[in-house]
N, C-alpha and C positions, 0 to 999 in steps of 0.2 A: 767109766766115760768116755765117748767119742769124740776125738776136738773137732770143730768145722775151720779148714780152711778155707779162706776167701781168695776168691780169684781176684787176679791184677785188674785196676780200672783197664777198660777198655782203651785202645789207640784206634781211632777214625780215620779214614785217609781218604781224603777231598780232590777231587778229578778238577780240572781248569786247562784252558786252553794255556798256550805260549806267550797271548799278545798281553802288551802292557796292558794294555784293558780290562782284559781278562784277570789279570794276576790282582791287579786293585780291586775288582770285584771280589775275587776268591778271597785275598787276603782279609778284606773286611768282614766278610763272612764268618773266617777264622776268627777275628779278633771276638767278634759278636758270639759264639759259642764259645770261646774260652773263657770267656766273663763271665759267661753265665752256668758253665760248668768246669772248673778247674782243676775239678781230679780227674779230667779225660785230656788224654793229647789228639789232637787236631795235625793232621799233618796234610802236606799238599803236595799232592802230586801232576805233573802239568802233561800235557799232551797235544799232539797236532794234528788237527782235522785236516779233512778233504779245502774246505772254507778255507787254510790258512795256505795253505801248499797251490793252490792255483789261482796265480793274481793275475794271467793275463787274458781272464775270457769275461763277461758278464756274468752275474753269478745267474742270472733268470736263464741262458742258456747250459749252464751246468748242472742245470737241478736241484730242487730246494729239501729233499729228503733227508733232514738230519746234517747237510751241510758243513754245521758249527756240532753238531754233537753227536753222529755216529761212535766214534770212534772212544769216547767218553761214554758213550752207554753201552758198548762192547765189553770196556775195562767192568762197568757194574756188575755184567751179567757174567764176566768171569771171575769177580769178586777180586780183584785188582785193585778196584777202590770201592768205598762204600755211601759216596754221594757225589755226584757234580753242580757246579756252578756256574749256570749260563746264562748271558742276559735273553730275558725269558721271549722277546721278537725273535731271535732264532730257534727257541722249540717247538717244533709241529706240533698241531694239535692232539696229533694221533701218537702214542706211544707204544715202542715195543713192547710185547705182553713179557709181564714181570717186573717193568718198571711203573714210577708214577711219580704225580708231581707232590712233593712234600711240603713245600713252603714256597710263601712268594711274599716277598719282603716288599717292605716299604719305598713305595715308590716316586727316584727325582722327578725332575718337570719331564713329561712324556713329550714335549711339541719338536719339532722341527726349529732347527738355527740355522741361520744366513751368515755365513762368513766369509768377508769378502778380502780382494786385493788391497793393499795400502790405495790405489789409485781410486778405490770408488768408497773410500771410507764416509765422503759425504751423500751416500746414495744408500734409499732403503729397496726392498725388494722390485718394488713398483716403477720406481725413476732409474734404476741401471737401463743402459742404452739398448736400443734394438741391436741386435745380435751378440749380446755379451756371452760369453762361454761359460755356462752353468755344469758345474760338475756334480754328479750325482751316480749310485751304482743301485739304486732302489727305483724298481718299476714304478711303485707309487708314487713317489714325489716326482717324478718324469711326468708320470699322466696328468694330477695333479698341475702342476706347472704349463704342462702345456696349453690343458683347459685355460688359465686364468694369462698366461703369458706366452703367445704361441709365435712372438718375433724374437726370442730368446734362441740361440744354440747350445743345443744338449748334447755333453761329451760323459761318458764312463769314467768313474774312477774308483781305481781300488788300491789295495797296499790297506795297513793300518792306521791308524789317524795319523800320528805323526808325520807318516811319506805324502799322506793327502795334502796336510798342512804345508810342505815342502813345496810340494807339487804347485798349489795354487800362489806360494809368493814366491816361486821362480818365474810366474807369469804365465801357466799353461792353461788356467781358467779366469776368469773373471770372480768369481763367487763358488762358494761349496753349500753344498745342504748336508748339513750333517744331523745328528741324535743332538739334541740339548746336554743331556744325562751324560754321555759319551766325554764330552767337554767338562762336563761342571767335576765326573770325578777322577778327573784326568789334572784338575787344578787348573785347567785352560778357557774358565768363565770368561776371563779377560781378550777374549777371541770371536765370544758371541758378538755378532753386529745388530744381528733382529732378533728378536722370537718372531716364526712367522706366523700369523694369526691362522686361526684354525678353520677362519673362514676360506682361505686361501688353500690351507695343507691339513687334512686329518691326521696324525699322526700310527705310525704302524702298531698292530695288535701287540699290547706285552711290553713295549717300549716305554724306556725307565724303570721297568723294575727285573727284578732276579727272581728266574725260576732254581730253585733245589730240586732236584730228581734224584730217588734213592729207588731201591730194590723194593719193591710191596711188600714182600713177606718181611722186611728187617722191623718189627714194633717198635722196638727198644729205640731206632733211630730217626720211625717217624716221631715220637712224643719229642725226642730231641729239638728234631728241625723246627718243632712247633713255637720252640720260644723265641725264633724271627721274624715269624710269620705278621704280614699285617694284615688285620681282617679287611680293611674298608679298599685296601689296593686287592688282594684277593678274590672279595665281588668285584670290581670291575674290570679285573683281567680274567676272570673268570667267564663275567660278560663278552668281550670282547673275543675272547679262545671260541667260545659257542657259537659266536656271528661267522667268524671263519672258517670254524670246520664245517658247519652247516653248509656254508654256499662250496664246500670241499677247494676251498683256497689254499695257495700254501705260502710261504713266508715273502717269497717275492713277485707275488702278484699287486695287481694296485688295487688293494682293501685298504680304506683309513679309516681309523674311528674316532669318536671322541666320546670319555664317561665323566660325570659327574655324578657326586652322591650326597643328597641333601635330607639330612636325618635318617628314615629308612626308604627313604628313595633314589633308585640309582635310574641315569639319562643315559640313554646311550645312540649316540650319532655313528651311521656308517656308509660310506662310499664306497661303490665300485665304478671303475672309470677304463675308458679303452686307454690303450699306450699313446694312442693320438689324442686324446684331450678331448675327441668331438662328440664323446659319447658318456652320459653321465650320470648316476644315477645315486640318487641318496633319502635319507629319510633319518624318523628319529621314533624310540619309543622311551615309556615310562614305566616304570612299574619296585614293586618289594624289591630289595638288594639282595635278598636270601631267597629270592627267585633266577639270580643275576644270570645261569646257563638258559632257563626259559627265554630270559630276554634276549638273548642273544640270539637263539632260536625263530623268534615272533621276527626281531630285525630282519633274518636271511630272508624270511619268507616273504615279506613285506618288499623287499628290494628284488626277489625272485621275481613278485608279480610284475616291477617293472621293467624286466628286461634285464638284470642282473646276472643271470644265467647266459643268456645269448653273448653278452660283454666277455666274460670268462670263456668263453667256448670259443672264443675268437682269437682270444691270447693264448690259449694253451696250444691252439693249434700254428699258431705263428713259431711260439716257442719250441716246440717238438719240431718246427721245419729248422729250425737253426736261426730264423733271419732276424 
């Protein structure tokens, strides 16, 4: 009789950026998977991305094709790591050949948050003084806030969350606009002064969710990763990503969204705005959540009919000129 020798349990290598927030998110994914599959070893491997290295240039001027993801994707394709954990808002909607979006985790609050300097603790976004210096590195936030508050002064802010908050506290800014989810994940919910109403600022595509990317041919891993997928979040984010992809927009373009699920229905609202806030188109579609990607395409076409493509073409021209 021939004896069968079982192979040792697989060790799965998780790729992550080195930032504090990225590591908090990656260790959370590692913990969830370890609890579900105690016989498998999950190791975290860190890498620096282009977006982590270039901190003195506005994100939109660098370009956003894999700004925070490319190095991790190369690592997967070269078999150095098995999957990567991304803030989904940083993951381009078109992935490299051979890679796939394997799972989307349950979403934290996707809204933008106002964080103020101590001297403005009695203020809200609509009561900050004329000329208040607002820090943001996001064209999406910039365009929407300029539309509603043209009397503010806007200044780019880069660096990790701790660095940005230190600049605020030192008086370089009167307020910052940050993702509420990032502050919550780092245990800094107390710094959230106000959640910006969606009527003022629609959030980024995928904001608040984590995207797990892996090799498309790793069927074993694809099955494992479904253990941490959140179906409702996946539907919402697939609709948002389809909307962005259909408009050929990138992560750094002034495109905002909001999604809500009620029963089997998904409602998707989208906005496209010019950088100066002067032009803005917005609309909403509702349909079956199972048809999430089709809803995103439908909304993109509605906004295209209202002039969204012309607005985006002007923005791409400005970015290419390096203005």
